[in-house]
C-alpha positions, 0 to 999 in steps of 0.5 A, a space after each residue: 588704122 587709128 585716126 591720126 595715122 589715117 590723117 597722115 597717110 591721107 596728107 601724104 597721098 594728096 601731096 599736101 605739104 607743111 604749109 597746107 598742113 599748118 592751115 588745116 591744123 589752124 582750123 582745129 585750133 580755132 574750133 578748140 578755142 571757140 568751144 572753150 570760150 563757149 564753155 566759159 573756160 577763159 581767163 580774165 583776158 579772154 584767153 581760152 583754157 584748153 585740155 589737150 592730149 600729148 604723145 610722143 616718142 623717139 627711136 631707141 634700138 640695140 643691136 649689140 650697141 646702144 643707139 638713141 636718136 637725137 630727135 623724136 616726134 610729138 603730137 598734141 590733140 584737142 580733147 573736145 575736137 579730138 583733132 590734131 592741133 600740133 605736130 
């Protein structure tokens, strides 16, 4: 099982909701920003430049008729921390 899937299952098993998940992800964001600042990856205002990996999907199926979901899912992962920054 990959890290992201295991993380989501862990959150569900523990009963962690949206607010707690936001707090958990905020910690990853702070760490990613701090690593960028230490590396000197900042603009003239001190804003960090971070590299992220983005992935997403949406449901499409065809059982005699074409179906395209109206919504999908996406995840942003910090390159340096390899932690989920946003979903």
